[in-house]
Structure formats: C-alpha cells, structure tokens
N, C-alpha and C positions, 0 to 999 in steps of 0.2 A: 602656783596657779591651778585653779581648779578647772580641768578640762572638761568641756561642756557640748553637749549635743542638743539641738532643738529639732523635736519631730512634730511638726503640724502641718495639714494639708493646706491651710490658709497662709499664702505668701506675706500678706500685710501683716498678719499675726506675728509670723517668724521674724520679720523684719523689725517690727516693733519690739519684740521682745531682745533680739540681738542689739539693738540702738540702746536700750534702757540698760541692757547689762553693760555695754560698753561706756556708759557716762556714770552709772551708779556703783558698777560692781567691778572695782580695778582689779580683784583677785579672780576675775573669771575670764576665761578664755574660751571662746565660743570656736571650736575646733572642725565643725560640720553641721550642715543641717539637713533635714530629710522630710519628704513630704507624705509618707505613708509607711505602714506597718513593714512591708517588704523592703523598702530603703531604709528605715530606721534599724533594721535587722541587720542589715549590711553595714550600716555605718558604725554600728555599736561594736560589730565582731571586729572590724578594720582598726577603729582607732581606739578603742578600749577607753571610755571616758570614765570621769570620776562622778559626773552629774549628766542626767537626761532630763530635759524639761519635755515632757510627753503628754501630747492632745489625747483625750479620750477616744472621741469619734472620727475615724477617718475612713475614706472610701473603701479600703480593703479590709477593714476589720477596725478593732479598737486597741487602744495601748494595752489593754490587759491581756488581749490576744499577744501582742509582743513580747510582753512578759513572760507568757507562759511557753513561748518558742525557744526561750535561751536556756541553753544548758546550765548556765551559772550567771548570777546577776550580782557582782560584786561593785555596783554602784548605786548612788542615790538616784531616787526619782523625784520629782516635782510633777504630780499629774494637773494638766491645764484642761478644763473644762467650762463650756457654756451651760451646762445641766446640771442644776443642783442635787439631783437625784444620785448622780454618779459620785458625788464627793465619799458617800457613805462607802461605795466599792473600792474606793481609791484608799481608804482607811485598811481594808482587808489586806491590800496589797503593800502595806507598811509604807505608804508615801510620807515622808517627814512631814510633806506639806502639801496642800492642793491651793491652785488658784483659779478664781473664776474669771472668765472673761467678761469684759476688756480687764488685761491685768493692769493693776495700778502701780507705778514704782516703787511706793511705800511698801507695799505687801510683797513684791517680788524682792527687794531688799531685805526684808523679814527673813523671807524662807532661806535666801543665799546664806545669810548669815547663820541661821541654825544648821544648815548644811555644812559650812565652812568650819562649824564648832565641833562637827561628829564624822567627818569624812572616815577617819579611820577605827572607829569605835564598834561598828555594826556590820553585821553581813546581811543584805537584803534578803536573801533566801529564807534566812531563819525568822526574820521579821515577818516574812508572809505567812509562816505557820502560826506564829503569835497571834496576828491580827485576825486570822480567818478563825480560829479559835474563839477568839472573844466575840467576833461578830455571831458566831454559832450560838455562844451563850446568850447574848442578847434576843435571838430569835426564840431561844427556848423558854425566856423568861418575859415574854410579853413585847416583842420589838415594837409590834405596831402601834404601841404609846408611846414609844422611847423618842426622844430627839437629841442628836449629837450637837452639843455646842462647844465650838473648838476657839478657844484663847492662844495666846501665845505659849503658854505654858502648860496647858492642860486640855483634855477632851474630857466633858461633862457628859455624863447621860443622864437626860433628865426626863421623868414623866411629864408628859403634856399637860395632865391635870395640875401639875403642881407650878404651872405657868400662869400667873395673874394677868400679866400684860406685856407687851414689847415696846420699847420707847426708842424712837429714832434720835441719834445725836451725831449728826452730821454724816461721815462715813462709817459709824459704828451703831451697834444696836444694843440697847440694854434690856435684859431679861429679868422681870421682876418675879420672884419666887416665893412661895409660901414657906415660911419659917428659915430661910435662907439668905444669904448676902446676895444681891444683884450679881450677873454675870454679864460681863461686856465683851461682846465678838466684835470682829472686823466686819464690814459689811452693813450697807445701809439697809432699811427694813425691808426694801424691794427684794433684797435677797431671799427674804424668809416669808413673804407672802403666799407663794403657791405652797410652801413645805407646810404653813400653819393652816391653811385653809382646809388642808386634809384632816386636820384635827378641830374642826369648827370653830377656828378663831376670825374674828371679824375686826376688818379696818375700819375705824371710826373716824380717823384724823390723819391727816398727812404725816404726822409723828407718832402715832398710837394705833397698835391692833391689840385687842382684848380678847379674853377668854369668858364668854358670856356666863358660863358657871360661877365665876368668881363676881359678878356684879351684884352688889347689894342694894343699891338704890339708882333709879334714873331720874335726874332732875330735868325734867323736860324744858322747863321755863329758861334754865340756866345753862342748857344744852351741855350737861357732864353727867359723867357715872362715877358714883363712890363704890371703889373694890373692896374686895374681902381684906386688903391689908390697910384698908383706911384711905388710900390715895384717890384723888380726883382726877379723871381723865376727859379732856374735853373732847367733846362730839362736833365735829364740822356741820355747817348747815345743810349740807346735801345728804347727810347720813343720818339726821334726826329722825325723819319719818319711816325710813327703812328700819333704822335699830327699833324704834317703837314698835313696828310691826312684828320684827323678830321677837320682841319680848313677849307681845301678846300670844304669838303661837306658842311660846315656851311655857306661858304660864296656864 
C-alpha cells in the first residue's frame, strides 16, 4: 500500500481527493490529512509517508516552503494547485506530476499509477537539484518565449513562435506546431488561455486559439482563417469583427 498524506487548507478539496482515492486507487491508503505547512510538516515527520498530495498555496506558506523545511524528503510529491503558473515551479521540485483544481478522477488515477511504478526508484532530493538546474538553463536560453507542455510520458519545451494553433478536444488540447507532430496534453483549452495570452495568442472560437503570426489569410465572408500549415480554423460570430480589427492593427 502507498501510505499517503493530503495537505490542503480546503476541507472540501481534501475530502474529495480522499474519496476519489478510496474509490479508484485501491493501492493507496490515506494515513493522515493536514491543513497547512506547519501541520503538514508535523504529519510527514510523524507518519513517514510514501506519497504526499501537496497543495501549493496555504495560509501559512506554500508547498515549496514545506519541502524546503524538511531535512530529507524520501517520498514522492504530487503538487495540487489552482494556479497555472505554479506548475512550472512544481517541476523545479521534481514533482512526478501536478494536478490542477478541481482534480479529475482520471488525472488523479494516472498520477498515482506513475507514482506506484517508481516509488523505490528515486530520491526526491536528488531530483530537486536536477530540475532546478534544468529550469535555470531554460531561463538562460530564452525562457520567456518557452512553454512547457506535459504529456503522460514527456515534458516538451516549446517555443511559443512554433505554435500555430491550439485545438480543444473535450478534456484535452491539441497543439499544432511548425514542422512537428501535434502534441496532445491533458486539460481543456480553458487551462491554457491565460498562459497563451501572455504570448499574444487569440481565442477565435470555443474550440480554437490561434497564433496571429501564423495566419496566412482571413476569409471574412466564411468566418475562417487559413493558417501557415494550411489548416482552416473557424471563427465564431462574436469574434469576427474583433479579429478583423486586430489584423488591421497588425498590418
């Protein structure tokens, strides 16, 4: 059994995760729950878990503060956050995975499966150093234009200029890239709106965001855009005039 502690200041979130683990992850045993950094540290030292499901933002600090205060962390961590920007920091601390609130059962099960396959293989402290070095390299080589895309098996570092469009496929998003295979990641297009807005992407439809730099032609009468890869993207009625004005400013 994977001895697990849940650290989250929201009681409903803790209860929901605990119930999902009970229903879908029979190899997991929740041995304790904590409400903040202080109680989380106390619980970890007392029970010595295999896995900690760790919220990022809590009243007395962050999940990262908790990790820093441990003399040794020989357990796995899955960071849980409502804030997309914190996902990048979670990679620095070698989270095997991170989950966005509200946590979905399918994503939780996948994260637990990965943990159970490698509980004995890694020491968290060594992975912390590896990921901090990795993220430092990203900053040195133009991190501002880079986006991390996380699939089940890989973490892709993609230049935002190389993204042509993003297409929503139910609870997944498909990234169309220049000269590369598409990358499909978990999370609806809503998860990526704020991230991509910082790179001047524009949402033109419920199912599409586009990179205006890759628009080759705007077919105003047909409410579609022809992209640099030849694909045709639909434009919603509400977005037609906004997009037309955007292109006038660009041109």
